[in-house]
N, CA, C and O atoms as a GROMACS GRO file, in nm:
protein
  344
    1MET      N    1  -3.761  -1.138   2.598
    1MET     CA    2  -3.630  -1.030   2.613
    1MET      C    3  -3.552  -1.020   2.587
    1MET      O    4  -3.515  -0.944   2.497
    2THR      N    5  -3.476  -1.103   2.662
    2THR     CA    6  -3.323  -1.134   2.642
    2THR      C    7  -3.286  -1.170   2.506
    2THR      O    8  -3.185  -1.121   2.455
    3ARG      N    9  -3.373  -1.268   2.431
    3ARG     CA   10  -3.331  -1.287   2.292
    3ARG      C   11  -3.351  -1.186   2.230
    3ARG      O   12  -3.301  -1.200   2.118
    4VAL      N   13  -3.418  -1.045   2.247
    4VAL     CA   14  -3.426  -0.966   2.147
    4VAL      C   15  -3.296  -0.863   2.131
    4VAL      O   16  -3.264  -0.802   2.029
    5LEU      N   17  -3.229  -0.861   2.260
    5LEU     CA   18  -3.162  -0.806   2.311
    5LEU      C   19  -3.027  -0.836   2.240
    5LEU      O   20  -2.947  -0.764   2.181
    6PHE      N   21  -3.032  -0.986   2.273
    6PHE     CA   22  -2.907  -1.092   2.200
    6PHE      C   23  -2.875  -1.048   2.056
    6PHE      O   24  -2.772  -0.995   2.015
    7TRP      N   25  -3.021  -1.094   1.966
    7TRP     CA   26  -2.953  -1.012   1.848
    7TRP      C   27  -2.957  -0.882   1.875
    7TRP      O   28  -2.859  -0.837   1.934
    8LEU      N   29  -3.016  -0.834   1.856
    8LEU     CA   30  -2.960  -0.689   1.859
    8LEU      C   31  -2.812  -0.646   1.880
    8LEU      O   32  -2.745  -0.578   1.802
    9ALA      N   33  -2.772  -0.697   1.999
    9ALA     CA   34  -2.623  -0.708   2.016
    9ALA      C   35  -2.526  -0.734   1.928
    9ALA      O   36  -2.422  -0.676   1.900
   10LEU      N   37  -2.598  -0.873   1.870
   10LEU     CA   38  -2.476  -0.960   1.773
   10LEU      C   39  -2.499  -0.860   1.591
   10LEU      O   40  -2.423  -0.869   1.494
   11VAL      N   41  -2.617  -0.780   1.601
   11VAL     CA   42  -2.625  -0.728   1.451
   11VAL      C   43  -2.543  -0.579   1.508
   11VAL      O   44  -2.496  -0.497   1.429
   12PHE      N   45  -2.538  -0.565   1.650
   12PHE     CA   46  -2.430  -0.436   1.642
   12PHE      C   47  -2.287  -0.450   1.628
   12PHE      O   48  -2.211  -0.374   1.568
   13LEU      N   49  -2.253  -0.584   1.706
   13LEU     CA   50  -2.118  -0.650   1.647
   13LEU      C   51  -2.095  -0.637   1.520
   13LEU      O   52  -2.037  -0.541   1.470
   14VAL      N   53  -2.138  -0.728   1.463
   14VAL     CA   54  -2.149  -0.749   1.301
   14VAL      C   55  -2.106  -0.617   1.258
   14VAL      O   56  -1.989  -0.579   1.263
   15LEU      N   57  -2.202  -0.547   1.217
   15LEU     CA   58  -2.191  -0.389   1.189
   15LEU      C   59  -2.070  -0.326   1.194
   15LEU      O   60  -1.999  -0.291   1.100
   16PHE      N   61  -2.047  -0.312   1.354
   16PHE     CA   62  -1.929  -0.265   1.397
   16PHE      C   63  -1.792  -0.330   1.323
   16PHE      O   64  -1.696  -0.273   1.272
   17ALA      N   65  -1.817  -0.449   1.337
   17ALA     CA   66  -1.648  -0.548   1.216
   17ALA      C   67  -1.645  -0.464   1.125
   17ALA      O   68  -1.564  -0.372   1.110
   18ILE      N   69  -1.752  -0.500   1.047
   18ILE     CA   70  -1.752  -0.467   0.902
   18ILE      C   71  -1.688  -0.316   0.909
   18ILE      O   72  -1.574  -0.305   0.863
   19ARG      N   73  -1.742  -0.213   0.956
   19ARG     CA   74  -1.712  -0.074   0.941
   19ARG      C   75  -1.581  -0.081   0.989
   19ARG      O   76  -1.508  -0.015   0.915
   20SER      N   77  -1.512  -0.138   1.094
   20SER     CA   78  -1.400  -0.114   1.107
   20SER      C   79  -1.274  -0.195   1.002
   20SER      O   80  -1.159  -0.166   0.969
   21LYS      N   81  -1.350  -0.288   0.978
   21LYS     CA   82  -1.273  -0.337   0.855
   21LYS      C   83  -1.258  -0.242   0.713
   21LYS      O   84  -1.164  -0.236   0.633
   22ILE      N   85  -1.368  -0.181   0.714
   22ILE     CA   86  -1.350  -0.129   0.589
   22ILE      C   87  -1.277   0.024   0.631
   22ILE      O   88  -1.164   0.010   0.584
   23ARG      N   89  -1.281   0.114   0.674
   23ARG     CA   90  -1.144   0.189   0.774
   23ARG      C   91  -1.046   0.111   0.742
   23ARG      O   92  -0.992   0.142   0.636
   24GLY      N   93  -0.997   0.003   0.805
   24GLY     CA   94  -0.864  -0.050   0.752
   24GLY      C   95  -0.830  -0.058   0.657
   24GLY      O   96  -0.712  -0.031   0.633
   25MET      N   97  -0.910  -0.097   0.566
   25MET     CA   98  -0.826  -0.078   0.391
   25MET      C   99  -0.815   0.019   0.358
   25MET      O  100  -0.710   0.045   0.298
   26GLN      N  101  -0.946   0.161   0.385
   26GLN     CA  102  -0.950   0.286   0.308
   26GLN      C  103  -0.792   0.307   0.393
   26GLN      O  104  -0.714   0.319   0.299
   27GLN      N  105  -0.738   0.313   0.478
   27GLN     CA  106  -0.626   0.362   0.551
   27GLN      C  107  -0.511   0.307   0.502
   27GLN      O  108  -0.418   0.385   0.484
   28ARG      N  109  -0.484   0.128   0.463
   28ARG     CA  110  -0.391   0.080   0.414
   28ARG      C  111  -0.366   0.163   0.243
   28ARG      O  112  -0.260   0.171   0.182
   29ALA      N  113  -0.469   0.204   0.212
   29ALA     CA  114  -0.496   0.261   0.040
   29ALA      C  115  -0.444   0.354   0.051
   29ALA      O  116  -0.375   0.378  -0.048
   30ARG      N  117  -0.437   0.476   0.179
   30ARG     CA  118  -0.397   0.583   0.129
   30ARG      C  119  -0.276   0.582   0.158
   30ARG      O  120  -0.197   0.644   0.088
   31GLU      N  121  -0.240   0.516   0.258
   31GLU     CA  122  -0.052   0.488   0.290
   31GLU      C  123  -0.009   0.441   0.188
   31GLU      O  124   0.101   0.491   0.165
   32GLN      N  125  -0.040   0.365   0.109
   32GLN     CA  126   0.029   0.293  -0.025
   32GLN      C  127   0.048   0.396  -0.084
   32GLN      O  128   0.166   0.419  -0.112
   33GLN      N  129  -0.080   0.522  -0.136
   33GLN     CA  130  -0.044   0.605  -0.220
   33GLN      C  131   0.066   0.692  -0.200
   33GLN      O  132   0.137   0.741  -0.288
   34GLN      N  133   0.075   0.709  -0.054
   34GLN     CA  134   0.221   0.809   0.027
   34GLN      C  135   0.340   0.727  -0.007
   34GLN      O  136   0.416   0.787  -0.083
   35GLN      N  137   0.377   0.617   0.025
   35GLN     CA  138   0.490   0.530  -0.015
   35GLN      C  139   0.552   0.569  -0.157
   35GLN      O  140   0.496   0.597  -0.263
   36PRO      N  141   0.708   0.558  -0.117
   36PRO     CA  142   0.775   0.590  -0.233
   36PRO      C  143   0.755   0.448  -0.298
   36PRO      O  144   0.719   0.354  -0.228
   37PRO      N  145   0.780   0.432  -0.449
   37PRO     CA  146   0.758   0.341  -0.558
   37PRO      C  147   0.846   0.188  -0.468
   37PRO      O  148   0.922   0.201  -0.372
   38HIS      N  149   0.815   0.077  -0.522
   38HIS     CA  150   0.852   0.006  -0.478
   38HIS      C  151   1.027   0.014  -0.518
   38HIS      O  152   1.066   0.094  -0.603
   39PRO      N  153   1.129  -0.085  -0.440
   39PRO     CA  154   1.278  -0.008  -0.473
   39PRO      C  155   1.307  -0.092  -0.610
   39PRO      O  156   1.395  -0.036  -0.674
   40PHE      N  157   1.250  -0.227  -0.682
   40PHE     CA  158   1.290  -0.281  -0.800
   40PHE      C  159   1.184  -0.212  -0.932
   40PHE      O  160   1.184  -0.242  -1.051
   41ALA      N  161   1.109  -0.125  -0.871
   41ALA     CA  162   1.044  -0.047  -1.007
   41ALA      C  163   1.109   0.024  -1.075
   41ALA      O  164   1.204   0.084  -1.024
   42PRO      N  165   1.081   0.038  -1.200
   42PRO     CA  166   1.170   0.086  -1.301
   42PRO      C  167   1.167   0.219  -1.269
   42PRO      O  168   1.053   0.256  -1.241
   43PRO      N  169   1.268   0.321  -1.261
   43PRO     CA  170   1.286   0.475  -1.255
   43PRO      C  171   1.201   0.524  -1.364
   43PRO      O  172   1.167   0.460  -1.463
   44ASP      N  173   1.163   0.664  -1.331
   44ASP     CA  174   1.057   0.746  -1.392
   44ASP      C  175   1.147   0.785  -1.511
   44ASP      O  176   1.117   0.775  -1.630
   45ARG      N  177   1.270   0.835  -1.457
   45ARG     CA  178   1.370   0.864  -1.585
   45ARG      C  179   1.532   0.776  -1.592
   45ARG      O  180   1.533   0.683  -1.511
   46VAL      N  181   1.599   0.783  -1.633
   46VAL     CA  182   1.720   0.748  -1.670
   46VAL      C  183   1.806   0.811  -1.621
   46VAL      O  184   1.833   0.921  -1.668
   47GLN      N  185   1.889   0.749  -1.486
   47GLN     CA  186   2.023   0.794  -1.430
   47GLN      C  187   2.153   0.832  -1.524
   47GLN      O  188   2.145   0.794  -1.640
   48GLU      N  189   2.219   0.872  -1.502
   48GLU     CA  190   2.388   0.891  -1.607
   48GLU      C  191   2.445   0.778  -1.505
   48GLU      O  192   2.419   0.781  -1.384
   49LEU      N  193   2.519   0.688  -1.559
   49LEU     CA  194   2.626   0.623  -1.485
   49LEU      C  195   2.722   0.694  -1.462
   49LEU      O  196   2.730   0.786  -1.543
   50PRO      N  197   2.839   0.690  -1.349
   50PRO     CA  198   2.945   0.772  -1.394
   50PRO      C  199   3.050   0.711  -1.472
   50PRO      O  200   3.023   0.600  -1.517
   51ASP      N  201   3.148   0.751  -1.494
   51ASP     CA  202   3.234   0.716  -1.652
   51ASP      C  203   3.270   0.542  -1.559
   51ASP      O  204   3.251   0.522  -1.439
   52ALA      N  205   3.313   0.456  -1.642
   52ALA     CA  206   3.403   0.313  -1.608
   52ALA      C  207   3.521   0.354  -1.584
   52ALA      O  208   3.520   0.478  -1.587
   53GLU      N  209   3.615   0.317  -1.563
   53GLU     CA  210   3.741   0.312  -1.493
   53GLU      C  211   3.830   0.249  -1.599
   53GLU      O  212   3.784   0.146  -1.647
   54LEU      N  213   3.957   0.293  -1.649
   54LEU     CA  214   4.022   0.213  -1.750
   54LEU      C  215   4.058   0.104  -1.630
   54LEU      O  216   4.079   0.116  -1.510
   55MET      N  217   4.055  -0.030  -1.741
   55MET     CA  218   4.159  -0.165  -1.690
   55MET      C  219   4.233  -0.204  -1.746
   55MET      O  220   4.212  -0.238  -1.862
   56LEU      N  221   4.358  -0.216  -1.684
   56LEU     CA  222   4.474  -0.288  -1.723
   56LEU      C  223   4.489  -0.421  -1.675
   56LEU      O  224   4.428  -0.464  -1.577
   57CYS      N  225   4.612  -0.523  -1.780
   57CYS     CA  226   4.635  -0.651  -1.743
   57CYS      C  227   4.779  -0.655  -1.730
   57CYS      O  228   4.873  -0.614  -1.798
   58CYS      N  229   4.763  -0.725  -1.609
   58CYS     CA  230   4.882  -0.763  -1.523
   58CYS      C  231   4.991  -0.822  -1.641
   58CYS      O  232   4.936  -0.912  -1.705
   59ALA      N  233   5.109  -0.800  -1.680
   59ALA     CA  234   5.208  -0.842  -1.735
   59ALA      C  235   5.212  -0.956  -1.682
   59ALA      O  236   5.213  -1.041  -1.771
   60GLN      N  237   5.216  -1.023  -1.530
   60GLN     CA  238   5.240  -1.161  -1.514
   60GLN      C  239   5.131  -1.267  -1.485
   60GLN      O  240   5.150  -1.388  -1.473
   61CYS      N  241   5.013  -1.199  -1.476
   61CYS     CA  242   4.955  -1.339  -1.442
   61CYS      C  243   4.810  -1.291  -1.552
   61CYS      O  244   4.700  -1.345  -1.544
   62GLY      N  245   4.836  -1.207  -1.624
   62GLY     CA  246   4.697  -1.200  -1.692
   62GLY      C  247   4.561  -1.133  -1.677
   62GLY      O  248   4.474  -1.112  -1.762
   63VAL      N  249   4.566  -1.096  -1.510
   63VAL     CA  250   4.423  -1.066  -1.434
   63VAL      C  251   4.379  -0.905  -1.518
   63VAL      O  252   4.472  -0.856  -1.582
   64TYR      N  253   4.285  -0.849  -1.520
   64TYR     CA  254   4.250  -0.698  -1.560
   64TYR      C  255   4.189  -0.671  -1.412
   64TYR      O  256   4.114  -0.742  -1.344
   65TYR      N  257   4.254  -0.529  -1.381
   65TYR     CA  258   4.238  -0.472  -1.279
   65TYR      C  259   4.229  -0.322  -1.301
   65TYR      O  260   4.271  -0.279  -1.408
   66PRO      N  261   4.165  -0.218  -1.190
   66PRO     CA  262   4.142  -0.098  -1.209
   66PRO      C  263   4.307  -0.028  -1.233
   66PRO      O  264   4.413  -0.066  -1.182
   67ALA      N  265   4.279   0.100  -1.341
   67ALA     CA  266   4.405   0.148  -1.340
   67ALA      C  267   4.462   0.232  -1.242
   67ALA      O  268   4.568   0.294  -1.252
   68SER      N  269   4.367   0.227  -1.126
   68SER     CA  270   4.419   0.347  -0.988
   68SER      C  271   4.513   0.246  -0.934
   68SER      O  272   4.622   0.282  -0.888
   69GLU      N  273   4.480   0.133  -0.937
   69GLU     CA  274   4.566  -0.020  -0.842
   69GLU      C  275   4.704  -0.044  -0.916
   69GLU      O  276   4.785  -0.129  -0.878
   70ASN      N  277   4.726   0.042  -1.028
   70ASN     CA  278   4.841  -0.014  -1.118
   70ASN      C  279   4.989   0.006  -1.042
   70ASN      O  280   5.032   0.102  -0.979
   71VAL      N  281   5.046  -0.114  -1.070
   71VAL     CA  282   5.164  -0.119  -1.013
   71VAL      C  283   5.310  -0.111  -1.167
   71VAL      O  284   5.328  -0.211  -1.236
   72GLN      N  285   5.386   0.011  -1.188
   72GLN     CA  286   5.457  -0.014  -1.276
   72GLN      C  287   5.580  -0.002  -1.252
   72GLN      O  288   5.633   0.095  -1.197
   73ALA      N  289   5.661  -0.146  -1.310
   73ALA     CA  290   5.792  -0.198  -1.296
   73ALA      C  291   5.855  -0.219  -1.442
   73ALA      O  292   5.788  -0.272  -1.531
   74ARG      N  293   5.998  -0.172  -1.466
   74ARG     CA  294   6.066  -0.233  -1.585
   74ARG      C  295   5.935  -0.192  -1.717
   74ARG      O  296   5.919  -0.285  -1.796
   75GLY      N  297   5.883  -0.118  -1.732
   75GLY     CA  298   5.819  -0.038  -1.828
   75GLY      C  299   5.665  -0.140  -1.865
   75GLY      O  300   5.587  -0.124  -1.958
   76HIS      N  301   5.661  -0.251  -1.746
   76HIS     CA  302   5.539  -0.315  -1.785
   76HIS      C  303   5.417  -0.265  -1.626
   76HIS      O  304   5.444  -0.210  -1.519
   77ASP      N  305   5.281  -0.321  -1.686
   77ASP     CA  306   5.191  -0.298  -1.563
   77ASP      C  307   5.168  -0.421  -1.508
   77ASP      O  308   5.170  -0.525  -1.574
   78TYR      N  309   5.144  -0.412  -1.375
   78TYR     CA  310   5.147  -0.517  -1.249
   78TYR      C  311   5.010  -0.505  -1.184
   78TYR      O  312   4.967  -0.391  -1.169
   79CYS      N  313   4.934  -0.611  -1.142
   79CYS     CA  314   4.830  -0.582  -1.034
   79CYS      C  315   4.889  -0.584  -0.904
   79CYS      O  316   4.818  -0.536  -0.816
   80SER      N  317   5.011  -0.631  -0.868
   80SER     CA  318   5.016  -0.594  -0.751
   80SER      C  319   5.227  -0.616  -0.705
   80SER      O  320   5.305  -0.665  -0.786
   81HIS      N  321   5.261  -0.578  -0.596
   81HIS     CA  322   5.366  -0.530  -0.590
   81HIS      C  323   5.497  -0.681  -0.572
   81HIS      O  324   5.620  -0.683  -0.578
   82ALA      N  325   5.379  -0.801  -0.548
   82ALA     CA  326   5.424  -0.878  -0.554
   82ALA      C  327   5.495  -0.943  -0.707
   82ALA      O  328   5.610  -0.984  -0.724
   83HIS      N  329   5.386  -0.934  -0.801
   83HIS     CA  330   5.390  -0.923  -0.902
   83HIS      C  331   5.496  -0.862  -0.986
   83HIS      O  332   5.529  -0.920  -1.090
   84ALA      N  333   5.541  -0.771  -0.959
   84ALA     CA  334   5.623  -0.655  -1.006
   84ALA      C  335   5.750  -0.695  -0.967
   84ALA      O  336   5.852  -0.660  -1.026
   85THR      N  337   5.746  -0.780  -0.855
   85THR     CA  338   5.935  -0.809  -0.810
   85THR      C  339   5.928  -0.974  -0.882
   85THR      O  340   6.037  -1.026  -0.903
   86LEU      N  341   5.882  -1.003  -0.896
   86LEU     CA  342   5.883  -1.176  -0.962
   86LEU      C  343   5.967  -1.186  -1.085
   86LEU      O  344   5.979  -1.295  -1.143
   0.00000   0.00000   0.00000
């Protein structure tokens, strides 16, 4: 009699484990459908980039820099105050 109870309990535990595993897989599938797309996935529509800032060349060192950082001296454009004073 104990052997029969042992085998019934074993079958019950195996069926319970399989059922639990299936429910977990279904829940993960539902969560993946609700999550936003992967950050590296291509966007659905193309977003316009902002206009690029004008780049100027320093008269002293030749480095290109944004026009918003421009220092003008003696009619030339410089990347910093130090280069403007040289």
